[in-house]
C-alpha positions as CSV (number, residue, x, y, z in Angstrom):
1,M,-20.0,49.6,-43.7
2,E,-17.5,51.2,-46.3
3,D,-16.1,49.8,-49.7
4,D,-12.5,50.1,-50.3
5,D,-11.0,50.6,-53.6
6,N,-10.0,46.7,-53.9
7,G,-13.6,45.5,-53.5
8,D,-13.3,44.5,-49.9
9,V,-15.9,45.4,-47.6
10,A,-15.1,46.5,-43.9
11,V,-17.7,45.2,-41.3
12,E,-18.0,47.2,-38.0
13,E,-17.7,45.4,-35.0
14,L,-20.4,44.6,-33.0
15,S,-20.2,45.7,-29.5
16,V,-22.4,44.4,-26.8
17,H,-21.8,45.2,-22.9
18,D,-21.3,42.8,-20.6
19,D,-24.7,43.5,-18.9
20,D,-26.6,43.2,-22.1
21,P,-29.0,40.1,-22.2
22,L,-27.9,39.3,-26.0
23,R,-24.5,38.2,-24.4
24,R,-26.0,35.0,-22.8
25,F,-26.9,33.9,-26.6
26,M,-23.3,34.8,-28.2
27,P,-20.7,32.1,-28.6
28,Q,-17.7,32.5,-26.6
29,A,-15.5,31.5,-29.4
30,F,-15.4,30.1,-32.5
31,G,-13.5,26.7,-33.7
32,K,-13.2,23.5,-31.8
33,Q,-13.5,24.2,-28.1
34,T,-11.9,22.0,-25.0
35,D,-13.3,21.3,-22.0
36,K,-10.6,21.9,-19.3
37,S,-11.4,20.8,-15.8
38,N,-9.6,22.2,-12.8
39,I,-7.4,19.5,-11.5
40,A,-6.4,21.4,-8.6
41,A,-9.4,22.2,-7.6
42,Q,-10.5,18.5,-8.1
43,I,-7.3,17.1,-6.0
44,D,-8.3,19.9,-3.5
45,R,-11.9,18.6,-2.8
46,S,-10.4,15.1,-1.8
47,R,-8.5,16.3,1.0
48,R,-9.6,14.8,4.3
49,A,-11.0,17.1,7.0
50,P,-9.1,17.8,10.0
51,P,-10.2,15.9,13.0
52,A,-12.2,17.7,15.6
53,Q,-11.1,16.4,18.4
54,P,-7.5,14.6,18.7
55,L,-7.9,10.9,19.8
56,P,-5.0,9.9,22.1
57,G,-3.6,6.7,20.8
58,P,-1.9,3.9,22.9
59,K,0.6,4.6,25.8
60,D,2.5,3.1,28.0
61,A,3.1,4.0,31.6
62,S,6.4,5.7,31.4
63,F,5.4,8.2,28.4
64,D,4.3,11.3,29.0
65,D,1.8,13.6,26.6
66,S,4.1,16.6,26.7
67,D,6.5,15.0,24.1
68,D,3.7,14.9,21.4
69,S,4.8,16.3,18.0
70,D,2.7,18.7,16.1
71,E,0.0,17.2,14.1
72,S,0.6,19.4,11.2
73,D,4.0,18.1,11.1
74,D,2.9,14.5,11.1
75,D,0.6,14.9,8.4
76,D,3.3,16.5,6.1
77,E,5.2,13.4,7.0
78,F,3.1,10.4,6.4
79,P,0.8,10.2,3.3
80,V,-2.9,10.9,4.7
81,S,-3.7,14.2,3.4
82,H,-6.1,13.2,0.8
83,E,-8.3,10.1,0.5
84,L,-9.9,8.4,-2.3
85,V,-13.1,6.4,-1.0
86,L,-14.3,3.2,-3.0
87,K,-18.0,2.0,-1.8
88,T,-18.4,-1.5,-3.7
89,H,-19.1,-3.7,-0.9
90,D,-22.1,-4.2,1.4
91,R,-20.1,-5.7,4.6
92,T,-17.4,-5.3,6.4
93,V,-13.9,-5.3,4.4
94,T,-11.9,-8.0,5.8
95,T,-9.0,-7.6,3.5
96,A,-7.2,-5.7,0.9
97,T,-4.1,-6.3,-1.3
98,L,-2.2,-4.8,-4.2
99,D,0.0,-6.0,-6.8
100,Q,3.6,-5.3,-6.8
101,S,3.3,-2.3,-9.5
102,G,0.1,-0.8,-7.6
103,S,-2.1,-0.8,-10.6
104,R,-4.7,-3.4,-9.4
105,L,-6.5,-3.6,-6.1
106,V,-8.4,-6.5,-4.9
107,T,-10.6,-6.1,-1.8
108,G,-12.5,-9.1,0.2
109,S,-15.6,-8.7,2.4
110,T,-17.9,-10.6,4.8
111,D,-20.6,-10.4,1.7
112,C,-18.8,-13.5,0.2
113,T,-17.3,-11.4,-2.5
114,I,-13.9,-10.1,-3.7
115,K,-13.7,-7.1,-5.9
116,L,-11.2,-6.3,-8.6
117,H,-10.5,-2.7,-9.0
118,D,-8.1,-1.3,-11.7
119,F,-6.9,2.5,-11.1
120,A,-6.1,2.9,-14.7
121,S,-9.6,2.6,-15.8
122,M,-11.2,4.5,-13.2
123,T,-11.8,8.6,-13.1
124,P,-13.2,10.7,-10.5
125,T,-16.9,10.1,-11.6
126,T,-16.6,6.3,-12.0
127,I,-14.8,4.9,-9.0
128,R,-16.1,1.2,-9.1
129,A,-14.8,-2.2,-9.3
130,F,-14.5,-3.9,-13.0
131,K,-15.3,-7.4,-11.3
132,S,-16.9,-9.3,-8.7
133,V,-16.0,-12.7,-8.0
134,D,-17.3,-15.1,-5.5
135,P,-14.5,-17.5,-5.0
136,S,-16.4,-20.0,-2.8
137,A,-19.0,-20.8,-5.6
138,S,-19.0,-24.1,-7.4
139,K,-21.2,-26.4,-9.4
140,A,-21.6,-28.7,-6.7
141,T,-23.3,-26.5,-4.0
142,S,-24.9,-23.2,-3.8
143,E,-22.8,-22.6,-0.5
144,T,-21.3,-19.3,0.1
145,H,-18.8,-18.2,2.8
146,P,-17.0,-14.6,3.9
147,V,-13.5,-13.8,2.6
148,H,-10.9,-14.1,5.5
149,H,-7.8,-13.1,3.4
150,A,-6.6,-12.1,0.1
151,M,-3.2,-11.5,-1.3
152,F,-1.2,-11.1,-4.3
153,S,2.4,-13.0,-4.9
154,P,5.0,-10.2,-3.7
155,L,7.0,-12.2,-6.9
156,S,4.3,-12.7,-9.3
157,A,1.4,-10.4,-10.3
158,S,-0.5,-13.1,-11.8
159,Q,-1.4,-14.9,-8.8
160,L,-3.9,-14.2,-5.9
161,L,-4.2,-16.4,-2.6
162,V,-7.7,-16.0,-1.9
163,I,-8.9,-17.6,1.9
164,S,-12.4,-18.3,2.7
165,A,-14.2,-19.5,5.5
166,T,-13.7,-23.0,4.2
167,S,-10.9,-25.8,4.2
168,Q,-9.7,-25.3,1.0
169,A,-7.8,-22.3,-0.4
170,K,-7.6,-21.3,-4.0
171,I,-5.1,-19.4,-6.2
172,L,-6.5,-16.9,-8.5
173,S,-5.6,-15.2,-11.5
174,R,-5.5,-11.1,-11.5
175,D,-8.6,-11.2,-13.5
176,G,-10.4,-13.2,-11.2
177,D,-10.1,-16.8,-12.7
178,I,-9.6,-20.0,-10.3
179,L,-5.9,-21.3,-11.5
180,T,-5.8,-23.9,-8.5
181,E,-7.9,-25.2,-5.6
182,F,-6.0,-27.0,-3.2
183,V,-7.2,-30.2,-1.7
184,K,-9.4,-30.8,1.4
185,G,-8.1,-33.4,4.1
186,D,-9.7,-36.5,5.8
187,M,-11.3,-35.6,8.6
188,Y,-11.6,-38.8,10.0
189,L,-7.9,-39.1,10.4
190,R,-6.2,-38.1,13.8
191,D,-2.5,-37.7,13.0
192,M,-2.6,-34.2,11.1
193,H,0.7,-35.7,9.5
194,N,-1.2,-38.1,7.4
195,T,-3.6,-35.8,6.0
196,K,-3.3,-34.3,2.7
197,G,-4.9,-30.6,3.4
198,H,-6.8,-28.9,6.1
199,I,-9.8,-30.6,7.6
200,S,-11.1,-27.5,8.7
201,E,-11.6,-24.2,8.1
202,I,-8.7,-21.6,7.2
203,T,-8.1,-18.4,9.1
204,T,-5.1,-16.8,7.2
205,G,-2.2,-17.3,4.9
206,T,0.7,-15.6,2.8
207,W,2.8,-16.1,0.4
208,S,6.7,-17.2,0.6
209,P,8.9,-14.1,0.0
210,T,11.8,-16.2,-1.7
211,D,9.8,-18.8,-3.9
212,R,7.1,-17.2,-6.0
213,N,5.3,-20.9,-6.0
214,M,5.1,-21.5,-2.4
215,C,2.5,-20.2,0.3
216,V,1.2,-20.9,3.6
217,T,-2.0,-21.4,5.1
218,A,-3.1,-21.5,8.8
219,G,-5.9,-23.5,9.8
220,T,-8.0,-24.0,13.1
221,D,-6.8,-27.9,12.9
222,S,-3.7,-26.7,14.9
223,T,-1.5,-27.0,11.5
224,L,0.2,-24.4,9.3
225,R,0.6,-26.3,5.6
226,I,3.1,-25.0,3.1
227,W,1.9,-25.5,-0.5
228,D,3.3,-25.7,-3.9
229,V,0.8,-24.0,-6.5
230,N,1.8,-26.5,-9.0
231,F,0.6,-29.7,-6.8
232,K,-2.8,-29.2,-5.3
233,R,-3.4,-32.8,-4.4
234,S,-1.0,-32.6,-1.5
235,Q,0.5,-29.8,0.8
236,K,4.6,-29.9,0.5
237,E,5.1,-29.5,3.9
238,V,2.9,-29.6,7.0
239,I,3.4,-28.4,10.4
240,V,1.5,-29.6,13.5
241,Y,1.5,-27.4,16.5
242,K,0.9,-29.2,19.7
243,S,-0.9,-27.0,22.4
244,R,-0.3,-27.5,26.0
245,M,-3.5,-25.8,27.2
246,A,-5.4,-27.7,29.6
247,G,-8.4,-29.4,28.2
248,S,-7.4,-28.8,24.6
249,G,-6.3,-32.2,23.7
250,G,-3.1,-31.0,22.1
251,R,-5.0,-29.0,19.5
252,T,-5.4,-25.4,19.0
253,R,-6.5,-22.8,16.4
254,M,-3.9,-21.0,14.3
255,T,-5.1,-17.4,14.0
256,A,-2.1,-15.7,12.5
257,V,1.2,-16.2,10.3
258,A,3.7,-14.2,9.0
259,W,6.9,-15.2,6.7
260,G,9.6,-13.0,7.1
261,S,11.8,-11.6,4.1
262,P,15.5,-11.7,4.1
263,S,15.3,-8.8,1.5
264,Q,17.4,-6.6,4.0
265,G,19.7,-9.1,5.4
266,G,17.8,-10.9,7.8
267,N,16.8,-14.5,8.4
268,N,14.0,-16.2,6.5
269,I,11.7,-17.0,8.9
270,L,7.8,-18.0,9.8
271,V,6.0,-17.1,12.5
272,G,2.6,-18.2,13.7
273,A,0.2,-17.2,16.6
274,A,-2.2,-19.8,17.9
275,L,-5.6,-19.4,19.8
276,D,-3.8,-20.8,23.5
277,G,-1.7,-17.2,23.3
278,S,1.3,-18.7,22.1
279,L,3.5,-17.5,19.3
280,T,5.9,-19.8,17.7
281,M,9.1,-19.2,15.2
282,W,10.1,-21.4,12.5
283,S,13.1,-21.3,10.0
284,G,11.5,-20.3,6.7
285,N,13.8,-22.8,4.8
286,G,12.8,-26.0,6.9
287,P,13.2,-28.2,8.6
288,Y,9.9,-27.5,10.5
289,A,10.1,-30.7,12.9
290,R,10.9,-28.5,15.5
291,P,10.4,-24.5,16.0
292,V,13.2,-22.3,16.6
293,G,11.7,-20.1,19.2
294,E,8.2,-20.7,21.1
295,I,6.6,-18.3,23.8
296,R,4.0,-20.2,25.6
297,D,2.5,-17.2,27.2
298,A,2.9,-14.5,24.8
299,H,-0.9,-13.2,25.0
300,N,-3.6,-14.5,27.2
301,K,-5.0,-17.9,26.7
302,A,-7.7,-18.1,24.7
303,S,-7.6,-14.9,23.1
304,W,-7.5,-14.3,19.3
305,T,-4.3,-13.1,18.1
306,S,-5.5,-11.4,15.1
307,G,-2.2,-9.7,13.6
308,V,1.3,-10.7,13.1
309,D,4.1,-9.1,11.2
310,I,7.9,-9.3,10.9
311,S,10.1,-6.1,9.7
312,A,11.9,-5.9,6.8
313,D,15.5,-6.7,8.4
314,G,13.7,-10.1,10.4
315,R,14.9,-8.6,13.8
316,L,11.3,-7.3,15.1
317,V,8.1,-9.0,15.4
318,V,4.8,-7.3,16.3
319,S,1.8,-8.8,17.3
320,R,-1.8,-7.5,18.1
321,G,-3.7,-9.9,20.6
322,G,-7.0,-10.3,21.9
323,D,-5.9,-9.1,25.3
324,D,-5.9,-5.5,24.2
325,T,-2.2,-5.2,24.0
326,I,0.3,-4.7,20.9
327,K,3.7,-6.4,21.8
328,L,6.9,-6.1,20.2
329,W,9.4,-9.0,20.0
330,D,12.9,-9.6,19.2
331,T,13.8,-12.3,17.0
332,R,17.5,-12.6,18.5
333,K,15.9,-13.2,21.9
334,F,12.6,-14.6,21.4
335,K,11.6,-15.0,24.9
336,S,9.9,-12.1,26.1
337,A,8.5,-8.8,24.8
338,V,10.5,-5.9,24.1
339,T,7.5,-3.4,24.5
340,T,4.2,-3.7,25.6
341,V,1.5,-1.1,25.3
342,A,-2.7,-1.3,25.7
343,H,-4.6,-1.1,22.8
344,P,-8.3,-1.9,22.5
345,S,-8.9,-5.5,20.6
346,T,-11.4,-5.9,18.1
347,S,-10.7,-9.6,16.9
348,S,-13.8,-10.9,19.0
349,Q,-15.8,-9.1,16.2
350,F,-13.6,-8.7,13.5
351,P,-10.8,-12.0,13.5
352,T,-9.1,-10.4,10.5
353,S,-7.8,-7.3,11.9
354,N,-4.4,-6.9,11.3
355,I,-1.2,-4.9,12.4
356,C,2.0,-4.4,9.8
357,F,5.0,-2.9,9.3
358,S,5.5,0.0,7.1
359,P,7.8,-0.6,3.7
360,T,10.7,0.5,5.1
361,S,10.0,-0.8,8.8
362,A,10.1,2.6,10.4
363,N,6.4,2.6,11.3
364,V,3.9,0.2,12.5
365,L,0.2,0.6,11.5
366,T,-2.9,-0.8,13.0
367,G,-6.7,0.1,13.1
368,S,-8.8,0.8,16.1
369,Q,-12.6,0.1,17.3
370,S,-13.3,3.8,17.0
371,G,-12.3,4.0,13.1
372,H,-9.0,5.6,13.5
373,L,-5.4,4.9,12.0
374,H,-2.7,4.7,14.5
375,I,0.7,5.2,12.9
376,L,3.3,3.8,15.8
377,N,7.0,4.0,16.6
378,P,8.5,0.5,16.0
379,A,10.7,1.1,18.9
380,T,8.4,2.4,21.7
381,L,5.1,1.6,20.0
382,R,4.2,5.2,20.9
383,P,1.7,7.0,18.6
384,E,3.5,9.2,16.0
385,L,-0.2,10.0,14.4
386,V,-3.7,9.3,15.2
387,T,-6.1,10.0,12.4
388,P,-9.6,9.6,12.2
389,V,-10.7,7.4,8.7
390,T,-14.2,6.3,9.6
391,P,-15.2,7.6,13.0
392,G,-17.7,5.2,14.4
393,S,-16.9,2.3,12.6
394,P,-13.9,-0.1,13.7
395,L,-10.8,-0.2,11.2
396,V,-10.4,-3.6,10.2
397,K,-8.0,-3.7,7.5
398,V,-4.6,-1.5,7.0
399,L,-1.9,-1.6,4.2
400,W,0.8,0.4,3.2
401,H,2.1,0.0,-0.2
402,E,5.5,0.5,-0.9
403,R,5.7,1.7,-4.6
404,L,2.6,4.0,-4.6
405,N,3.4,5.0,-1.0
406,Q,-0.4,5.2,-0.2
407,I,-2.2,3.7,3.0
408,I,-5.2,1.2,2.1
409,T,-7.8,0.7,5.0
410,G,-10.9,-1.5,4.9
411,S,-13.5,-0.6,7.4
412,A,-16.8,-2.3,9.1
413,N,-19.1,0.2,7.4
414,A,-17.9,-1.5,3.8
415,E,-15.9,1.4,2.6
416,V,-12.3,1.1,1.4
417,H,-10.1,4.3,1.9
418,V,-7.1,5.1,-0.2
419,L,-5.1,7.8,1.7
420,Y,-2.4,9.4,-0.4
421,S,-0.6,12.8,-0.9
422,P,-0.2,14.5,-4.1
423,E,3.3,15.6,-3.6
424,K,4.7,12.1,-2.1
425,S,2.5,9.4,-3.7
426,T,2.8,8.4,-7.1
427,R,-0.2,6.8,-9.4
428,G,-2.9,5.0,-7.4
429,A,-5.4,7.2,-6.3
430,A,-3.5,10.3,-7.2
431,L,-3.7,9.1,-11.0
432,V,-7.5,8.8,-10.4
433,M,-8.0,12.3,-9.0
434,S,-5.7,13.6,-11.6
435,K,-7.9,12.7,-14.5
436,A,-10.6,14.8,-15.9
437,P,-14.0,13.7,-15.0
438,K,-15.9,11.5,-17.6
439,R,-18.3,13.4,-19.6
440,R,-22.1,11.8,-19.1
441,H,-24.0,11.1,-22.0
442,I,-27.5,10.7,-23.1
443,D,-27.0,6.8,-23.8
444,D,-25.7,6.5,-20.1
445,D,-29.3,6.8,-18.7
446,P,-31.0,3.8,-18.9
447,N,-34.4,5.4,-18.5
448,L,-34.1,7.2,-21.8
449,T,-32.8,4.0,-23.9
450,T,-34.2,1.1,-25.1
451,D,-32.4,-2.4,-25.2
452,L,-32.5,-4.1,-28.6
453,S,-33.3,-7.3,-27.3
454,Q,-36.7,-5.9,-26.0
455,G,-37.0,-2.8,-28.3
456,L,-37.3,-5.3,-31.6
457,S,-39.4,-8.2,-32.1
458,G,-40.2,-9.1,-35.6
459,D,-42.2,-6.4,-37.6
460,S,-43.9,-5.2,-34.5
461,I,-42.9,-2.2,-32.4
462,V,-42.3,-2.6,-28.7
463,N,-42.9,0.3,-26.1
464,P,-40.5,0.0,-23.1
465,N,-42.8,-1.2,-20.3
466,G,-45.8,-1.3,-22.4
467,L,-47.8,-3.2,-24.8
468,L,-47.2,-4.7,-28.1
469,A,-48.7,-2.3,-30.9
470,G,-52.1,-4.1,-32.2
471,S,-52.3,-6.8,-29.3
472,N,-53.2,-7.0,-25.7
473,E,-49.9,-8.8,-24.6
474,A,-47.4,-6.9,-22.2
475,S,-43.9,-6.8,-23.0
476,T,-41.5,-9.5,-21.5
477,S,-41.0,-9.2,-17.4
478,Y,-37.9,-8.9,-16.1
479,A,-37.4,-12.6,-14.5
480,A,-37.9,-13.8,-18.6
481,R,-35.4,-11.1,-19.9
482,H,-32.7,-12.1,-17.2
483,P,-33.2,-15.6,-16.3
484,T,-29.8,-16.4,-14.4
485,V,-30.5,-13.7,-12.0
486,G,-30.7,-14.9,-8.3
487,L,-29.1,-18.3,-9.6
488,T,-25.4,-19.6,-8.9
489,A,-23.2,-21.0,-11.5
490,S,-24.9,-24.6,-11.2
491,G,-28.3,-22.9,-11.8
492,R,-29.5,-23.3,-8.2
493,S,-31.0,-20.4,-6.5
494,R,-29.3,-18.5,-4.1
495,D,-31.9,-18.3,-1.7
496,P,-32.0,-21.3,0.4
497,R,-35.6,-21.0,1.1
498,R,-36.5,-21.7,-2.5
499,P,-36.4,-25.6,-3.7
500,H,-34.2,-26.3,-6.5
501,I,-36.6,-27.1,-9.6
502,P,-35.3,-28.9,-12.4
503,A,-36.0,-27.8,-16.0
504,Q,-38.6,-29.6,-17.6
505,T,-38.0,-31.6,-20.5
506,P,-40.5,-31.5,-23.6
507,F,-42.0,-35.2,-22.9
508,A,-42.5,-33.8,-19.1
509,K,-44.7,-30.9,-20.2
510,S,-47.2,-32.6,-22.4
511,Q,-48.2,-36.6,-23.0
512,P,-46.6,-37.3,-26.6
513,D,-48.9,-39.0,-29.0
514,E,-48.7,-42.9,-28.6
515,K,-48.9,-43.5,-32.3
516,H,-46.0,-41.7,-33.3
517,I,-44.0,-43.2,-30.3
518,K,-44.9,-46.9,-31.6
519,E,-43.7,-46.0,-35.2
520,H,-40.5,-43.9,-34.5
521,I,-39.2,-45.6,-31.0
522,P,-37.9,-49.4,-31.2
523,L,-39.3,-51.7,-28.6
524,S,-41.6,-49.2,-27.2
525,S,-44.5,-51.8,-27.2
526,M,-42.7,-54.1,-24.5
527,R,-43.6,-51.3,-22.0
528,D,-47.0,-52.8,-21.9
529,E,-46.0,-56.7,-22.3
530,D,-45.5,-59.5,-19.8
531,P,-41.9,-60.2,-19.6
532,R,-42.9,-63.7,-18.9
533,E,-45.1,-64.2,-21.6
534,A,-42.3,-62.5,-23.8
535,L,-39.6,-65.0,-23.0
536,L,-42.1,-68.1,-23.2
537,K,-42.9,-67.2,-26.5
538,Y,-39.6,-68.2,-27.8
539,A,-39.6,-71.7,-25.7
540,E,-40.7,-73.6,-28.5
541,V,-38.0,-71.9,-31.2
542,A,-35.6,-72.4,-28.9
543,E,-35.9,-76.1,-28.6
544,K,-36.0,-76.6,-32.1
545,D,-33.3,-74.4,-33.2
546,R,-30.8,-74.0,-30.9
547,M,-28.6,-71.0,-31.5
548,F,-25.8,-71.2,-28.8
549,T,-26.2,-74.7,-27.8
550,N,-26.4,-76.6,-31.2
551,A,-23.0,-78.4,-30.6
552,W,-24.1,-80.4,-27.7
553,K,-27.3,-81.1,-28.7
554,D,-26.5,-85.1,-28.7
555,T,-24.9,-85.5,-25.8
556,Q,-27.2,-83.0,-23.7
557,P,-28.7,-85.0,-20.8
558,K,-32.5,-85.3,-20.5
559,T,-33.9,-83.7,-17.5
560,I,-35.5,-86.1,-15.3
561,Y,-37.9,-84.7,-12.6
562,A,-38.7,-86.6,-9.3
563,D,-42.0,-88.5,-9.1
564,L,-43.9,-87.0,-6.4
565,S,-46.6,-88.7,-4.6
566,E,-49.8,-87.5,-3.1
567,E,-49.2,-87.0,0.2
568,E,-45.6,-85.3,-0.7
569,E,-48.0,-83.1,-3.1
570,E,-50.0,-81.5,-0.3
571,G,-46.8,-79.6,1.2
572,P,-43.3,-79.7,1.9
573,D,-41.8,-82.0,3.9
574,Q,-41.8,-81.0,7.9
575,K,-38.6,-81.3,9.8
576,K,-38.9,-84.0,12.7
577,V,-38.9,-82.1,16.1
578,K,-36.6,-82.9,18.5
579,R,-37.6,-84.2,21.9
């Protein structure tokens, strides 16, 4: 240390070797420090592992395996290099949908709930749903039903069509609030044209591509019903399909429906599939009395056609039947299949297994029983890419979003996978993985914090899970602190084995004071009084001072009773016996 002429003090720099143990206790820098996360390494951790053994996809007899392209080229072409996994359900994920902007994801499951996810609020460490809704819950009943289908309107992001295993479809807002519940039809009417709604379970539905207020639902009552969301009392149009299958009585179950969009110059068409193996096409603008085209033997009879979709130009229709086949149809010659390939069906176990076109109709997407995603060529239905998503667990739902350029899948193991590419995808899962992980705070751990509702009780000090200070009374139980756990919106128990016990009133808990009742409750003494004696005590007063019949007291006839003899007093007259 040396003093210069100006009075400044020069301090010698402390040199500490890197291997010195003192280095651990020294600060790295001074001032405000910022934690910078390695986004590139974070995104790289979401990269999907390459498959151990490639699985061949559906092939036709005329195809040769020697023409298969390289898998590395396919991975670069399709957004499947990385993935984001959402584990928010407890059972099979049956449906998934994204709004037009791609900011909100809604998934449905056989656990009778739909989960609402917001990509903007998620981080790599907080991947969860911000709301869970039971669309079939009501105050009238405590029953819950699996969710078959959920779909955002392509023209309005504020409307969500939700179909559960009931006869009533619902329109929900983007926040999960019920906006409209369509009416249920009269099940005792034989003619379905006279019913105002479905009389049995609805299987699926979709929105109109041209009218934001119109949607169509398919039911097991052999009808397709077109609804206006502003009129829930009755459907706008009803399409009754008459089956020709022997022993069906003219009825069958509608299993799938698709409404084609004329956005690329195609026709506005409506296509429905039935359990009798038929495929029927109507004009999307009506009339619906007679179909435009019909194929009675599109698939095997009594096989569940789980998926139908229409290409963007309206020229091709692809169907996935329960007879282990995928078929391609031409709407201009709607008589026979253009291409047919073998593909194992999962509709017997998962009726909502779908098939869909890509946003540009350049590919066809579907899942498989082995948990692989199949991306097919739309002309030949030959697999261009077969990649494992949930190996060993069937892939039920597939969806390719146009704006995000990401593929969403739902599996039987209750997982939702969002496949994306950092180079080709925008927002969505790519936005979530590009965020810095949320720093954990000590208050996020419930074991180290105290709830104010149970931590403060007057002037006494309450130890969590302990006893009150200065007393032997235990703290409030979990059931007392959470009175609505295990109850529906109507207050009934979700457990069907537990009977519904109504809440007791103060009078039912204890017997009130009889003196207090006689003094404060009017006419309370009439409970112990004979009603006949109570009326007869006013007979003399009514005879002298008539209140209502005083105007007729002079002209009122006198009552004359018949004089009975002693023989007649013994009993009533006996009818003469006819001989």
